[in-house]
C-alpha positions in Angstrom: -31.3 15.5 8.7 -32.6 12.0 8.2 -36.4 11.6 7.8 -38.3 10.6 11.0 -41.3 8.4 10.6 -43.5 6.4 13.1 -43.9 2.7 12.8 -47.6 1.7 12.8 -47.5 -2.0 11.9 -45.0 -4.9 12.2 -45.7 -6.4 8.7 -43.2 -9.1 7.9 -40.1 -10.5 9.7 -37.0 -11.0 7.6 -35.4 -14.0 9.2 -32.4 -14.1 6.8 -30.7 -11.4 8.8 -29.0 -12.2 12.1 -30.5 -9.2 13.7 -34.1 -10.2 12.8 -35.0 -7.0 10.8 -38.6 -6.6 9.6 -40.7 -4.8 7.1 -42.6 -2.1 9.0 -45.5 0.0 7.8 -45.1 3.7 8.7 -47.3 6.7 9.1 -45.9 8.2 5.9 -43.4 7.5 3.1 -44.4 3.8 2.9 -42.9 0.7 4.4 -39.3 0.4 5.6 -37.0 -2.5 6.4 -36.1 -1.8 10.0 -33.1 -2.7 12.1 -34.1 -2.7 15.7 -32.1 -1.2 18.6 -33.3 -4.1 20.8 -31.7 -6.8 18.6 -28.6 -8.6 19.7 -26.3 -6.4 17.6 -27.4 -3.3 19.6 -27.2 0.4 19.0 -23.7 0.5 17.6 -24.9 -1.5 14.5 -27.6 1.2 14.0 -24.9 4.0 14.3 -22.9 2.2 11.6 -26.0 1.8 9.4 -26.9 5.5 9.7 -23.4 6.9 9.1 -22.5 4.7 6.1 -25.9 5.3 4.5 -25.4 9.0 5.0 -21.9 8.9 3.5 -23.3 6.9 0.5 -26.0 9.4 -0.1 -23.4 12.3 0.1 -21.4 10.5 -2.5 -24.4 9.9 -4.8 -24.4 6.2 -4.4 -27.6 4.2 -4.6 -29.0 3.5 -1.1 -32.7 3.0 -0.4 -34.0 6.2 1.4 -32.9 5.9 5.0 -35.1 7.0 8.0 -35.2 7.0 11.7 -38.2 4.8 12.5 -39.8 5.7 15.9 -41.6 2.9 17.7 -43.9 3.4 20.7 -44.4 1.0 23.6 -47.5 -0.5 22.0 -45.9 -1.3 18.7 -46.2 -5.0 17.7 -47.7 -6.2 20.9 -49.9 -8.6 18.9 -46.9 -10.5 17.5 -47.0 -14.1 18.9 -43.3 -14.8 18.6 -41.6 -14.3 22.0 -38.2 -13.6 20.4 -39.7 -10.8 18.3 -41.6 -9.4 21.4 -38.3 -9.2 23.3 -36.6 -7.3 20.5 -39.5 -4.9 20.1 -39.7 -4.2 23.9 -36.1 -3.1 23.7 -36.6 -1.0 20.6 -39.0 1.7 21.9 -37.8 5.0 20.5 -35.6 5.5 17.4 -34.6 2.6 15.1 -33.0 2.6 11.7 -34.8 1.9 8.4 -34.2 1.7 4.7 -37.1 2.2 2.3 -38.6 -1.2 1.3 -37.9 -2.2 -2.3 -40.7 -4.6 -3.2 -39.6 -7.6 -5.3 -35.9 -6.8 -5.1 -33.5 -9.6 -5.8 -30.2 -10.2 -4.1 -27.2 -9.4 -6.3 -25.6 -12.6 -7.6 -21.9 -12.1 -8.5 -22.1 -15.1 -10.9 -24.9 -13.5 -13.0 -25.0 -9.8 -12.4 -21.9 -8.8 -14.2 -23.4 -5.7 -15.8 -22.5 -3.3 -12.9 -20.6 -0.3 -14.2 -16.9 -0.3 -13.3 -17.0 3.2 -11.9 -19.9 2.3 -9.6 -18.2 -0.9 -8.5 -15.0 1.0 -7.7 -16.9 3.7 -5.8 -18.6 1.0 -3.6 -15.3 -0.8 -3.0 -13.8 2.6 -2.0 -16.6 3.4 0.4 -16.4 0.0 2.1 -12.6 0.2 2.4 -13.0 3.7 4.0 -15.6 2.5 6.5 -14.1 -1.0 7.1 -17.2 -2.8 6.0 -16.4 -6.5 6.3 -19.9 -7.6 5.1 -20.0 -7.2 1.4 -18.6 -10.5 0.2 -19.8 -13.4 -2.0 -21.1 -15.1 1.2 -23.2 -12.1 2.2 -23.5 -9.6 -0.6 -25.7 -7.0 1.0 -26.6 -5.6 -2.4 -30.0 -5.7 -4.1 -31.0 -5.4 -7.7 -34.2 -3.4 -8.1 -35.6 -1.6 -11.1 -32.5 -2.5 -13.0 -30.2 -0.8 -10.5 -27.9 -1.9 -7.8 -28.7 -0.8 -4.2 -26.5 -0.8 -1.1 -28.0 -2.2 2.1 -27.0 -3.5 5.5 -24.0 -1.6 6.9 -24.2 -2.6 10.6 -20.9 -4.4 10.5 -19.0 -1.4 9.2 -17.0 1.0 11.4 -16.1 -1.9 13.7 -13.5 0.2 15.5 -16.3 1.6 17.7 -16.9 -1.6 19.5 -13.8 -0.9 21.5 -13.1 2.9 21.9 -10.0 2.4 24.1 -7.0 3.4 21.9 -9.2 4.3 18.9 -6.9 7.1 17.9 -4.1 4.6 17.2 -6.4 2.6 15.0 -7.7 5.3 12.8 -5.2 4.5 10.0 -5.5 0.7 10.3 -5.2 -1.4 7.2 -8.2 -3.3 5.9 -7.0 -6.6 4.3 -10.6 -7.9 4.2 -11.2 -5.7 1.1 -9.7 -8.5 -1.0 -12.9 -10.5 -0.4 -15.2 -7.7 -1.6 -17.9 -9.0 -4.0 -17.5 -6.2 -6.5 -13.7 -6.1 -6.6 -13.6 -8.1 -9.9 -16.0 -5.6 -11.5 -14.3 -2.5 -10.1 -12.7 0.1 -12.3 -9.9 2.4 -11.3 -10.1 2.8 -7.5 -7.6 5.6 -7.4 -9.8 7.5 -9.9 -12.7 6.8 -7.6 -10.8 8.3 -4.8 -10.2 11.5 -6.8 -13.9 11.8 -7.5 -15.2 10.9 -4.1 -12.8 12.2 -1.5 -13.5 15.9 -2.2 -17.2 15.3 -1.5 -16.6 14.2 2.1 -15.6 17.6 3.6 -15.5 18.0 7.3 -18.9 19.8 7.1 -20.4 16.9 5.2 -19.0 14.4 7.8 -20.4 16.5 10.6 -23.8 16.5 9.0 -23.8 12.8 8.5 -22.8 12.1 12.1 -25.3 14.7 13.4 -28.1 12.6 12.0 -27.4 9.8 14.5 -30.0 9.9 17.3 -28.7 10.8 20.8 -30.3 7.6 22.2 -27.8 5.5 20.2 -24.8 7.3 21.7 -25.7 7.8 25.3 -24.0 4.9 27.0 -20.4 5.3 26.0 -18.1 5.9 29.1 -15.1 6.8 26.9 -16.5 10.3 26.2 -17.6 13.1 28.6 -20.6 14.1 26.5 -22.4 13.5 23.2 -20.6 16.2 21.4 -17.2 14.5 22.1 -18.7 11.2 21.0 -19.9 12.6 17.7 -16.6 14.4 17.2 -14.7 11.1 17.5 -16.6 9.7 14.6 -15.9 12.8 12.5 -12.2 12.7 13.4 -11.9 9.0 12.6 -13.4 9.4 9.1 -11.5 12.6 8.4 -8.2 11.0 9.4 -8.9 8.0 7.2 -9.7 10.3 4.3 -6.7 12.6 4.7 -4.0 10.6 6.6 -1.6 7.9 5.4 -4.5 6.0 3.7 -3.0 2.5 3.8 -6.6 1.3 3.3 -6.7 2.9 -0.2 -3.4 1.4 -1.3 -4.5 -2.0 0.0 -7.7 -1.7 -2.1 -5.8 -0.7 -5.2 -3.4 -3.6 -4.8 -6.2 -6.1 -4.1 -7.9 -5.0 -7.4 -4.6 -5.6 -9.3 -4.3 -9.1 -7.8 -7.9 -9.9 -8.5 -10.7 -11.1 -6.1 -10.6 -14.2 -4.1 -12.6 -17.1 -5.5 -16.2 -17.6 -4.3 -18.8 -20.3 -4.3 -21.8 -19.3 -6.5 -24.9 -18.7 -4.5 -28.6 -19.0 -5.4 -30.4 -15.7 -6.1 -33.4 -15.3 -3.8 -36.2 -12.8 -3.7 -36.5 -10.3 -0.9 -40.1 -10.4 0.3 
């Protein structure tokens, strides 16, 4: 189960993210970078955040400690920004947070070429599995902290769940966007990564990851008769992608052979 903490102070907004995340002080375990349920991306982005973070931890990949951050109705009422106030009013209850990494730098693909090939391959593999469209040179969603690489921001993954109608026919969909992955040029053998990682994602492990998603993020989906069926759909989707035809894996392997698409170097910036 994911840790549950209570937000006690809205510390710093992070306006670089489209969902207006923020650093939030909590009642224990220190501050978290919180994605709010009341932001424009909604609860499905938080579901993707929680599931992909849980998968990454199961695989031993470096993710800042995730937590469910609970906010009460009085949280942040002193904030003067009306846009932030609107978001917080819609975020009472559970939200998603990753442990704050003070002084972390955004990964720069033009400079940070030290990433181990096995780690890069594992991250490419995970993002292909979960259809994460948002780990490109334009928006790396990787941090460098304490001389390690850290995975953040997975709300754009698992995009199949934005339209549940016909989802069973889309479980084995290709993922051509993997050719734009920021780590593709550093990745080692992706098939070897598959051999290492796939056995770790047993059905039991998948069920545990999905079970950590709060009920409140799943309660408004008319495609399912109850929460159990909704959760089971996520498990089925992931299990089928892991064990079915796996066109997504072949596509990632071929993309690595062809080499990554070119990118425009970006300026490294500090995460407050």
